Gaussian input, Z-matrix of N, CA and C with variables (Angstrom, degrees):
# hf/3-21g

backbone

0 1
 N
 C     1     B1
 C     2     B2     1     A1
 N     3     B3     2     A2     1     D1
 C     4     B4     3     A3     2     D2
 C     5     B5     4     A4     3     D3
 N     6     B6     5     A5     4     D4
 C     7     B7     6     A6     5     D5
 C     8     B8     7     A7     6     D6
 N     9     B9     8     A8     7     D7
 C    10    B10     9     A9     8     D8
 C    11    B11    10    A10     9     D9
 N    12    B12    11    A11    10    D10
 C    13    B13    12    A12    11    D11
 C    14    B14    13    A13    12    D12
 N    15    B15    14    A14    13    D13
 C    16    B16    15    A15    14    D14
 C    17    B17    16    A16    15    D15
 N    18    B18    17    A17    16    D16
 C    19    B19    18    A18    17    D17
 C    20    B20    19    A19    18    D18
 N    21    B21    20    A20    19    D19
 C    22    B22    21    A21    20    D20
 C    23    B23    22    A22    21    D21
 N    24    B24    23    A23    22    D22
 C    25    B25    24    A24    23    D23
 C    26    B26    25    A25    24    D24
 N    27    B27    26    A26    25    D25
 C    28    B28    27    A27    26    D26
 C    29    B29    28    A28    27    D27
 N    30    B30    29    A29    28    D28
 C    31    B31    30    A30    29    D29
 C    32    B32    31    A31    30    D30
 N    33    B33    32    A32    31    D31
 C    34    B34    33    A33    32    D32
 C    35    B35    34    A34    33    D33
 N    36    B36    35    A35    34    D34
 C    37    B37    36    A36    35    D35
 C    38    B38    37    A37    36    D36
 N    39    B39    38    A38    37    D37
 C    40    B40    39    A39    38    D38
 C    41    B41    40    A40    39    D39
 N    42    B42    41    A41    40    D40
 C    43    B43    42    A42    41    D41
 C    44    B44    43    A43    42    D42
 N    45    B45    44    A44    43    D43
 C    46    B46    45    A45    44    D44
 C    47    B47    46    A46    45    D45
 N    48    B48    47    A47    46    D46
 C    49    B49    48    A48    47    D47
 C    50    B50    49    A49    48    D48
 N    51    B51    50    A50    49    D49
 C    52    B52    51    A51    50    D50
 C    53    B53    52    A52    51    D51
 N    54    B54    53    A53    52    D52
 C    55    B55    54    A54    53    D53
 C    56    B56    55    A55    54    D54
 N    57    B57    56    A56    55    D55
 C    58    B58    57    A57    56    D56
 C    59    B59    58    A58    57    D57
 N    60    B60    59    A59    58    D58
 C    61    B61    60    A60    59    D59
 C    62    B62    61    A61    60    D60
 N    63    B63    62    A62    61    D61
 C    64    B64    63    A63    62    D62
 C    65    B65    64    A64    63    D63
 N    66    B66    65    A65    64    D64
 C    67    B67    66    A66    65    D65
 C    68    B68    67    A67    66    D66
 N    69    B69    68    A68    67    D67
 C    70    B70    69    A69    68    D68
 C    71    B71    70    A70    69    D69
 N    72    B72    71    A71    70    D70
 C    73    B73    72    A72    71    D71
 C    74    B74    73    A73    72    D72
 N    75    B75    74    A74    73    D73
 C    76    B76    75    A75    74    D74
 C    77    B77    76    A76    75    D75
 N    78    B78    77    A77    76    D76
 C    79    B79    78    A78    77    D77
 C    80    B80    79    A79    78    D78
 N    81    B81    80    A80    79    D79
 C    82    B82    81    A81    80    D80
 C    83    B83    82    A82    81    D81
 N    84    B84    83    A83    82    D82
 C    85    B85    84    A84    83    D83
 C    86    B86    85    A85    84    D84
 N    87    B87    86    A86    85    D85
 C    88    B88    87    A87    86    D86
 C    89    B89    88    A88    87    D87
 N    90    B90    89    A89    88    D88
 C    91    B91    90    A90    89    D89
 C    92    B92    91    A91    90    D90
 N    93    B93    92    A92    91    D91
 C    94    B94    93    A93    92    D92
 C    95    B95    94    A94    93    D93
 N    96    B96    95    A95    94    D94
 C    97    B97    96    A96    95    D95
 C    98    B98    97    A97    96    D96
 N    99    B99    98    A98    97    D97
 C   100   B100    99    A99    98    D98
 C   101   B101   100   A100    99    D99
 N   102   B102   101   A101   100   D100
 C   103   B103   102   A102   101   D101
 C   104   B104   103   A103   102   D102
 N   105   B105   104   A104   103   D103
 C   106   B106   105   A105   104   D104
 C   107   B107   106   A106   105   D105
 N   108   B108   107   A107   106   D106
 C   109   B109   108   A108   107   D107
 C   110   B110   109   A109   108   D108
 N   111   B111   110   A110   109   D109
 C   112   B112   111   A111   110   D110
 C   113   B113   112   A112   111   D111
 N   114   B114   113   A113   112   D112
 C   115   B115   114   A114   113   D113
 C   116   B116   115   A115   114   D114
 N   117   B117   116   A116   115   D115
 C   118   B118   117   A117   116   D116
 C   119   B119   118   A118   117   D117
 N   120   B120   119   A119   118   D118
 C   121   B121   120   A120   119   D119
 C   122   B122   121   A121   120   D120
 N   123   B123   122   A122   121   D121
 C   124   B124   123   A123   122   D122
 C   125   B125   124   A124   123   D123
 N   126   B126   125   A125   124   D124
 C   127   B127   126   A126   125   D125
 C   128   B128   127   A127   126   D126
 N   129   B129   128   A128   127   D127
 C   130   B130   129   A129   128   D128
 C   131   B131   130   A130   129   D129
 N   132   B132   131   A131   130   D130
 C   133   B133   132   A132   131   D131
 C   134   B134   133   A133   132   D132
 N   135   B135   134   A134   133   D133
 C   136   B136   135   A135   134   D134
 C   137   B137   136   A136   135   D135
 N   138   B138   137   A137   136   D136
 C   139   B139   138   A138   137   D137
 C   140   B140   139   A139   138   D138
 N   141   B141   140   A140   139   D139
 C   142   B142   141   A141   140   D140
 C   143   B143   142   A142   141   D141
 N   144   B144   143   A143   142   D142
 C   145   B145   144   A144   143   D143
 C   146   B146   145   A145   144   D144
 N   147   B147   146   A146   145   D145
 C   148   B148   147   A147   146   D146
 C   149   B149   148   A148   147   D147
 N   150   B150   149   A149   148   D148
 C   151   B151   150   A150   149   D149
 C   152   B152   151   A151   150   D150
 N   153   B153   152   A152   151   D151
 C   154   B154   153   A153   152   D152
 C   155   B155   154   A154   153   D153
 N   156   B156   155   A155   154   D154
 C   157   B157   156   A156   155   D155
 C   158   B158   157   A157   156   D156
 N   159   B159   158   A158   157   D157
 C   160   B160   159   A159   158   D158
 C   161   B161   160   A160   159   D159
 N   162   B162   161   A161   160   D160
 C   163   B163   162   A162   161   D161
 C   164   B164   163   A163   162   D162
 N   165   B165   164   A164   163   D163
 C   166   B166   165   A165   164   D164
 C   167   B167   166   A166   165   D165
 N   168   B168   167   A167   166   D166
 C   169   B169   168   A168   167   D167
 C   170   B170   169   A169   168   D168
 N   171   B171   170   A170   169   D169
 C   172   B172   171   A171   170   D170
 C   173   B173   172   A172   171   D171
 N   174   B174   173   A173   172   D172
 C   175   B175   174   A174   173   D173
 C   176   B176   175   A175   174   D174
 N   177   B177   176   A176   175   D175
 C   178   B178   177   A177   176   D176
 C   179   B179   178   A178   177   D177
 N   180   B180   179   A179   178   D178
 C   181   B181   180   A180   179   D179
 C   182   B182   181   A181   180   D180
 N   183   B183   182   A182   181   D181
 C   184   B184   183   A183   182   D182
 C   185   B185   184   A184   183   D183
 N   186   B186   185   A185   184   D184
 C   187   B187   186   A186   185   D185
 C   188   B188   187   A187   186   D186
 N   189   B189   188   A188   187   D187
 C   190   B190   189   A189   188   D188
 C   191   B191   190   A190   189   D189
 N   192   B192   191   A191   190   D190
 C   193   B193   192   A192   191   D191
 C   194   B194   193   A193   192   D192
 N   195   B195   194   A194   193   D193
 C   196   B196   195   A195   194   D194
 C   197   B197   196   A196   195   D195
 N   198   B198   197   A197   196   D196
 C   199   B199   198   A198   197   D197
 C   200   B200   199   A199   198   D198
 N   201   B201   200   A200   199   D199
 C   202   B202   201   A201   200   D200
 C   203   B203   202   A202   201   D201
 N   204   B204   203   A203   202   D202
 C   205   B205   204   A204   203   D203
 C   206   B206   205   A205   204   D204
 N   207   B207   206   A206   205   D205
 C   208   B208   207   A207   206   D206
 C   209   B209   208   A208   207   D207
 N   210   B210   209   A209   208   D208
 C   211   B211   210   A210   209   D209
 C   212   B212   211   A211   210   D210
 N   213   B213   212   A212   211   D211
 C   214   B214   213   A213   212   D212
 C   215   B215   214   A214   213   D213
 N   216   B216   215   A215   214   D214
 C   217   B217   216   A216   215   D215
 C   218   B218   217   A217   216   D216
 N   219   B219   218   A218   217   D217
 C   220   B220   219   A219   218   D218
 C   221   B221   220   A220   219   D219
 N   222   B222   221   A221   220   D220
 C   223   B223   222   A222   221   D221
 C   224   B224   223   A223   222   D222

   B1=1.4342
   B2=1.5344
   B3=1.3295
   B4=1.4605
   B5=1.5258
   B6=1.3251
   B7=1.4610
   B8=1.5274
   B9=1.3233
   B10=1.4687
   B11=1.5233
   B12=1.3211
   B13=1.4544
   B14=1.5276
   B15=1.3246
   B16=1.4682
   B17=1.5241
   B18=1.3159
   B19=1.4681
   B20=1.5216
   B21=1.3337
   B22=1.4649
   B23=1.5271
   B24=1.3193
   B25=1.4608
   B26=1.5182
   B27=1.3235
   B28=1.4633
   B29=1.5234
   B30=1.3022
   B31=1.4639
   B32=1.5249
   B33=1.3238
   B34=1.4672
   B35=1.5212
   B36=1.2908
   B37=1.4675
   B38=1.5308
   B39=1.3167
   B40=1.4719
   B41=1.5237
   B42=1.3266
   B43=1.4624
   B44=1.5273
   B45=1.3308
   B46=1.4646
   B47=1.5186
   B48=1.3165
   B49=1.4667
   B50=1.5280
   B51=1.3269
   B52=1.4570
   B53=1.5303
   B54=1.3437
   B55=1.4605
   B56=1.5264
   B57=1.3199
   B58=1.4472
   B59=1.5241
   B60=1.3153
   B61=1.4608
   B62=1.5237
   B63=1.3161
   B64=1.4569
   B65=1.5297
   B66=1.2940
   B67=1.4690
   B68=1.5225
   B69=1.3380
   B70=1.4606
   B71=1.5261
   B72=1.3234
   B73=1.4691
   B74=1.5220
   B75=1.3191
   B76=1.4598
   B77=1.5234
   B78=1.3155
   B79=1.4629
   B80=1.5247
   B81=1.3150
   B82=1.4634
   B83=1.5183
   B84=1.3088
   B85=1.4534
   B86=1.5299
   B87=1.3038
   B88=1.4590
   B89=1.5278
   B90=1.3172
   B91=1.4641
   B92=1.5200
   B93=1.3068
   B94=1.4514
   B95=1.5244
   B96=1.3131
   B97=1.4628
   B98=1.5283
   B99=1.3007
   B100=1.4577
   B101=1.5303
   B102=1.3469
   B103=1.4646
   B104=1.5307
   B105=1.3125
   B106=1.4691
   B107=1.5290
   B108=1.3209
   B109=1.4715
   B110=1.5263
   B111=1.3079
   B112=1.4710
   B113=1.5216
   B114=1.3315
   B115=1.4650
   B116=1.5265
   B117=1.3046
   B118=1.4692
   B119=1.5280
   B120=1.3067
   B121=1.4690
   B122=1.5228
   B123=1.3211
   B124=1.4684
   B125=1.5246
   B126=1.3327
   B127=1.4749
   B128=1.5253
   B129=1.2994
   B130=1.4615
   B131=1.5220
   B132=1.3245
   B133=1.4627
   B134=1.5276
   B135=1.3278
   B136=1.4537
   B137=1.5222
   B138=1.3160
   B139=1.4557
   B140=1.5204
   B141=1.2982
   B142=1.4642
   B143=1.5221
   B144=1.3258
   B145=1.4657
   B146=1.5218
   B147=1.3155
   B148=1.4646
   B149=1.5189
   B150=1.3378
   B151=1.4649
   B152=1.5235
   B153=1.3088
   B154=1.4686
   B155=1.5168
   B156=1.3172
   B157=1.4568
   B158=1.5217
   B159=1.3390
   B160=1.4671
   B161=1.5197
   B162=1.2781
   B163=1.4556
   B164=1.5283
   B165=1.3117
   B166=1.4665
   B167=1.5248
   B168=1.3089
   B169=1.4723
   B170=1.5309
   B171=1.3140
   B172=1.4585
   B173=1.5289
   B174=1.3257
   B175=1.4749
   B176=1.5236
   B177=1.3261
   B178=1.4594
   B179=1.5216
   B180=1.3093
   B181=1.4634
   B182=1.5257
   B183=1.3065
   B184=1.4576
   B185=1.5245
   B186=1.3244
   B187=1.4676
   B188=1.5234
   B189=1.3215
   B190=1.4610
   B191=1.5228
   B192=1.3125
   B193=1.4612
   B194=1.5199
   B195=1.3246
   B196=1.4640
   B197=1.5212
   B198=1.3104
   B199=1.4557
   B200=1.5144
   B201=1.3202
   B202=1.4577
   B203=1.5146
   B204=1.3138
   B205=1.4527
   B206=1.5215
   B207=1.3252
   B208=1.4518
   B209=1.5219
   B210=1.3390
   B211=1.4625
   B212=1.5163
   B213=1.3231
   B214=1.4646
   B215=1.5219
   B216=1.3126
   B217=1.4641
   B218=1.5215
   B219=1.3064
   B220=1.4631
   B221=1.5135
   B222=1.3129
   B223=1.4674
   B224=1.4965
   A1=110.10
   A2=116.80
   A3=120.59
   A4=110.80
   A5=116.40
   A6=120.76
   A7=110.54
   A8=116.57
   A9=120.94
   A10=111.08
   A11=116.82
   A12=120.45
   A13=110.67
   A14=116.67
   A15=120.00
   A16=111.21
   A17=117.05
   A18=120.87
   A19=110.57
   A20=117.55
   A21=121.00
   A22=111.68
   A23=115.77
   A24=119.65
   A25=113.37
   A26=117.27
   A27=118.75
   A28=111.94
   A29=118.06
   A30=122.26
   A31=113.19
   A32=117.81
   A33=119.74
   A34=111.09
   A35=116.33
   A36=120.86
   A37=111.21
   A38=116.03
   A39=120.90
   A40=110.64
   A41=117.30
   A42=122.14
   A43=111.10
   A44=116.56
   A45=120.10
   A46=112.24
   A47=117.22
   A48=120.38
   A49=110.52
   A50=116.73
   A51=121.51
   A52=113.01
   A53=116.66
   A54=120.84
   A55=114.59
   A56=117.91
   A57=121.61
   A58=114.28
   A59=116.82
   A60=120.57
   A61=110.26
   A62=114.96
   A63=120.74
   A64=111.48
   A65=115.36
   A66=122.56
   A67=110.87
   A68=116.66
   A69=121.82
   A70=113.29
   A71=118.12
   A72=120.70
   A73=110.91
   A74=116.68
   A75=121.06
   A76=110.92
   A77=117.04
   A78=122.41
   A79=110.93
   A80=116.97
   A81=120.10
   A82=112.01
   A83=118.05
   A84=121.68
   A85=112.60
   A86=116.34
   A87=121.22
   A88=111.62
   A89=116.78
   A90=121.47
   A91=108.08
   A92=115.56
   A93=120.62
   A94=111.25
   A95=117.21
   A96=121.49
   A97=110.41
   A98=115.43
   A99=121.49
   A100=108.92
   A101=117.40
   A102=119.92
   A103=113.72
   A104=117.99
   A105=120.22
   A106=111.32
   A107=117.40
   A108=121.02
   A109=110.84
   A110=116.51
   A111=120.67
   A112=110.31
   A113=116.48
   A114=120.35
   A115=110.67
   A116=116.82
   A117=120.83
   A118=110.98
   A119=117.60
   A120=121.30
   A121=111.56
   A122=117.22
   A123=121.43
   A124=110.62
   A125=116.07
   A126=120.50
   A127=113.00
   A128=118.09
   A129=120.72
   A130=111.36
   A131=116.43
   A132=120.99
   A133=114.18
   A134=116.83
   A135=120.70
   A136=111.31
   A137=114.80
   A138=121.79
   A139=106.70
   A140=116.81
   A141=120.90
   A142=108.59
   A143=116.44
   A144=123.08
   A145=111.71
   A146=116.36
   A147=120.26
   A148=109.15
   A149=115.68
   A150=121.75
   A151=108.46
   A152=115.14
   A153=121.64
   A154=108.20
   A155=115.45
   A156=121.77
   A157=109.59
   A158=115.39
   A159=120.98
   A160=108.36
   A161=119.99
   A162=130.20
   A163=114.04
   A164=118.07
   A165=119.70
   A166=109.66
   A167=118.06
   A168=120.81
   A169=112.87
   A170=116.23
   A171=121.49
   A172=108.62
   A173=117.83
   A174=120.50
   A175=114.56
   A176=116.84
   A177=121.71
   A178=108.77
   A179=116.30
   A180=120.40
   A181=111.98
   A182=117.87
   A183=121.54
   A184=113.63
   A185=118.93
   A186=119.68
   A187=113.48
   A188=117.25
   A189=120.59
   A190=110.28
   A191=115.16
   A192=120.38
   A193=112.20
   A194=116.20
   A195=120.49
   A196=111.19
   A197=113.92
   A198=121.77
   A199=106.65
   A200=116.20
   A201=121.21
   A202=109.24
   A203=116.85
   A204=121.56
   A205=110.48
   A206=116.02
   A207=121.93
   A208=105.71
   A209=115.82
   A210=120.71
   A211=112.06
   A212=115.16
   A213=122.52
   A214=107.37
   A215=116.13
   A216=119.33
   A217=110.23
   A218=116.40
   A219=121.63
   A220=108.48
   A221=116.59
   A222=120.35
   A223=110.95
   D1=-48.86
   D2=179.53
   D3=-65.47
   D4=-37.26
   D5=179.18
   D6=-62.36
   D7=-44.00
   D8=179.66
   D9=-63.01
   D10=-42.78
   D11=179.17
   D12=-63.97
   D13=-46.70
   D14=179.87
   D15=-62.01
   D16=-40.33
   D17=178.90
   D18=-62.66
   D19=-42.94
   D20=-179.80
   D21=-62.94
   D22=-34.90
   D23=-178.15
   D24=-81.09
   D25=-18.07
   D26=-176.84
   D27=-120.75
   D28=-88.98
   D29=-170.92
   D30=-60.34
   D31=-43.28
   D32=-177.61
   D33=-63.07
   D34=-46.23
   D35=-179.41
   D36=-60.70
   D37=-44.28
   D38=-179.59
   D39=-66.72
   D40=-45.03
   D41=-179.41
   D42=-60.12
   D43=-50.20
   D44=-177.60
   D45=-64.64
   D46=-36.47
   D47=178.16
   D48=-68.74
   D49=-44.20
   D50=-176.84
   D51=-69.39
   D52=-45.05
   D53=-172.43
   D54=-103.91
   D55=-5.83
   D56=176.48
   D57=60.84
   D58=33.15
   D59=178.34
   D60=-143.58
   D61=166.31
   D62=-178.81
   D63=-65.54
   D64=144.48
   D65=177.76
   D66=-87.62
   D67=-11.22
   D68=-173.48
   D69=-56.73
   D70=-46.26
   D71=-177.70
   D72=-60.70
   D73=-35.37
   D74=179.62
   D75=-68.94
   D76=-45.23
   D77=-178.70
   D78=-64.90
   D79=-38.69
   D80=-179.53
   D81=-62.04
   D82=-25.47
   D83=178.63
   D84=-97.64
   D85=-10.86
   D86=-177.71
   D87=-66.47
   D88=-43.30
   D89=-179.12
   D90=-123.64
   D91=86.34
   D92=-176.25
   D93=-67.73
   D94=-40.98
   D95=-178.04
   D96=-101.43
   D97=131.94
   D98=177.18
   D99=-83.52
   D100=155.87
   D101=-178.21
   D102=-52.94
   D103=-42.41
   D104=-179.55
   D105=-62.00
   D106=-36.96
   D107=178.09
   D108=-67.29
   D109=-40.51
   D110=179.44
   D111=-65.79
   D112=-44.73
   D113=179.45
   D114=-62.21
   D115=-39.78
   D116=177.84
   D117=-58.07
   D118=-43.45
   D119=178.13
   D120=-68.83
   D121=-40.84
   D122=179.25
   D123=-60.17
   D124=-40.98
   D125=-177.69
   D126=-63.98
   D127=-19.48
   D128=177.28
   D129=-66.72
   D130=-31.36
   D131=-173.74
   D132=-116.82
   D133=-14.78
   D134=-175.68
   D135=-135.16
   D136=153.62
   D137=171.53
   D138=-100.07
   D139=130.07
   D140=179.61
   D141=-83.20
   D142=116.24
   D143=-178.97
   D144=-89.76
   D145=-38.07
   D146=-176.01
   D147=-151.06
   D148=146.69
   D149=175.53
   D150=-128.94
   D151=141.95
   D152=174.62
   D153=-133.36
   D154=141.24
   D155=-177.68
   D156=-117.92
   D157=145.23
   D158=179.69
   D159=-141.85
   D160=138.09
   D161=6.21
   D162=-88.21
   D163=-14.72
   D164=-179.95
   D165=-96.20
   D166=131.80
   D167=-177.75
   D168=-81.72
   D169=38.93
   D170=177.32
   D171=-115.46
   D172=143.65
   D173=-173.53
   D174=-80.08
   D175=54.29
   D176=176.70
   D177=-117.45
   D178=120.83
   D179=-178.42
   D180=-68.32
   D181=-32.38
   D182=-173.78
   D183=-70.64
   D184=-21.02
   D185=-175.68
   D186=-113.75
   D187=12.20
   D188=179.56
   D189=-121.65
   D190=149.19
   D191=178.77
   D192=-84.53
   D193=-32.66
   D194=-175.19
   D195=-132.67
   D196=147.86
   D197=173.91
   D198=-130.18
   D199=120.81
   D200=177.42
   D201=-102.85
   D202=134.58
   D203=-179.53
   D204=-124.60
   D205=137.99
   D206=168.68
   D207=-105.34
   D208=123.64
   D209=-172.12
   D210=-122.35
   D211=151.73
   D212=168.82
   D213=-122.70
   D214=137.45
   D215=179.09
   D216=-65.73
   D217=140.50
   D218=174.97
   D219=-76.50
   D220=147.00
   D221=179.81
   D222=-99.90

């Protein structure tokens, strides 16, 4: 949520003004993999020991900018 707001106030506004076109196509390709998809792949090879969320200390991917993971390789 914060990332989208910051993008609208900075890069999106500048891009649309400079190039006279929608920024949507660019953003859709910017983050091809969603966090849940990445975690699903990580779990195939690693065990998640700890998770940390930033800036809100709540375990919701949609409202945080960063997710930190402590992992152990699966045997």
